[in-house]
N, C-alpha and C positions, 0 to 999 in steps of 0.2 A: 700672690707672689710667694716666693720661697721663704721670706722672713715671716709672713703670716702663717704659712704652713708649719714652720718650726715653732712659732709661738703657740699655735693650737696644739701641736703634739706635746709640747712642754706643759701646757695647761692640763691636758688630759692625763699625762703621767703624774702630775702633781695631785690631781683629783683622785686618781687611782691609789696613790700612795697614802693620801689622807684617809680614804675609806679602809684600806688595808690596816692602817695603824689602829683603827677602832677595834679590830679583831685580835691583832697581835703586835708585839713590839720587836724591834731588831736590836741585836747586840753584837759586839765584837770584843775579843780579848787577845791581848798580846801576852803570851805565856812567859816570855823571857823578861819583859819589862814589868809585868804585873799590872798593866794598864787595862782598863775596861771602858768601853763606850756604850752607853745605853740610849735608846730612843726615849722620847717623852712618855710613850705608853708604858714602857717598863718601869720608869720612875713612878708612874701612876699606880701600877699593879703593886709595887712595893710601898706605896703610900709615902712617897718622898717628893720633895720639890724637884722639878726638872732642873738638871744641871748641877745638882748637889754632888759633892765630891764622892767618887766611888773608885775603888780599885779592886783587884782580883780577890784579895783576902776579905774585904768588907762584903763584896758581892756573894761570896761563898757562905759568909756568916749568916745570911738570911735563911739558908736551907736547914730544915729539920735534920737532926743528926743522921737518921737512917737514909734520908734523901741525899744529904751531902756525900755520904759514902758511895751511893750508887752513881752520883754525878761524877765524882772523882775517878771512879773505876771506868766509866764510859769515856771520860776525857783522856785517860791514860791509853785506852784502846784506840781512840781516835788519833792520838799523837803517834803511837807506835805502829799502828796498822792502817791508818788513814780511813777507818770505818766511822761514818757519821752515826749520830745517836738521835733518838726521839724518845723522851721519857716523860712520865707523869710523876711529879714529885710535889712535896709540900714545902712551903716557905712560911716564915713568920715575918710579917711586914714590919716596917719601922714603927708602926702604931701598935704592934703586938697582936695583930690578927693573923690567924692561920688561913692560908689559901692553898688550893691545889693549882698547880701550873703544869702546862705542857711545854717542855723546852726541847728544842732541836738544835744540834750543833754539827758543824762540818768544817773541814780545813778551809782557811781563808788564804787568799793570794798574799804572798810576801815578796813584792818586787824588790830586787836588789838586796834581798835578805840573806839568811844563812844558806848553808849548803843545799844543793839541789835535792828535793825530796823530803827535806826536814820540815816538819810542821811546827811552826812557832806561833801562828795566829789561828784562832778559830772564830767562827761567826755563826750566827743563827737567829732563831726566833723564839719568842716566849709568849705564851697565851694563858690568860686566867681561865681555868676550867672549873672553878669552885662550884658554880651553879649546876653544871652538868653532873658533877660528882655527888652533890647534895641530892639532886633529883633521883639519881640512880640509887642512892642509899635509902631515900624515902620509899621508892617503889619496892625495893627489896624488903623493907620493913613491913609494908602493907601485905605483900605476897606471903611473907612468912607467917602472918597472923591468920591467914585463911586456913580453914580446917580441912579443905579438900586438897588432894594432890594436884599440882599444876605443872604442866610441861608446855613450853612454847617452842614452836619450830618456825624457821624462816621459809621463804619461797622455795628453797632447795631441800626442804624437809630435814634440815640440820637443827638439832636441839640448841636453843639459845637461852633457855631459862628453865630452872628446876627449883621447886621449893622443897623444904624439909619433909613435908608430908608425902610428896612424890618419891623422895628418896626412901622413906620408910615403906611406902606401899609397894615399890618395885624392887626393894632390897639392893639398890645400887646407889653409889655416891654421885653427887653432882658432877664431880671431876670425870667420872666414867661416862657420863652422858653428854656433857656440854661439847658442842662442836661436831659431834658424830651424827651421822644420818639416823633418822628414826628407825629405818629398816635394819641398820647395824645394831642398834641398841635393843630393838625388839624384833628379832629375826622371825619369830612366829607370826608377825603381822603381815609379812610380805605376801602380796597377792590378794590381800583382803580389800 
């Protein structure tokens, strides 16, 4: 029957939401009122009890100073130009632990709100990426200790990794090589 179909759809959507919540949390901020709503996952990432009192000012206070500045700039651009953001930033949790997060924000619907086109609410997702950042740092540390020069390329022959020894051996900085085709970096290799 129709009721059963609706119940099944609702059950599937709830299950999907619960699985998604394990990966990232959702948030919404009313910039005029200074109000913030967080999902339970975001409270967990910040090491806070779900439902604890939170407002815009307190939410921003968790960000490391350099990250807070980047977030405020991105939010200003979002409000003025409607351009969403996706940033990797650092926070300090309520328990004093440093974490890397990925936060994305975009304009939110404001039914019956301010003038047409004016952005007063933003919403988005937040994900804890600390483990990924730590793994990347450890891998870079190991590679930097190797005494041979190392270059890594992807399936399109673009340079994705360069260690210091490779920089010295080839007389080029990592910045000059990363993201470029191996053939662009080493033109003399073309056709070999």
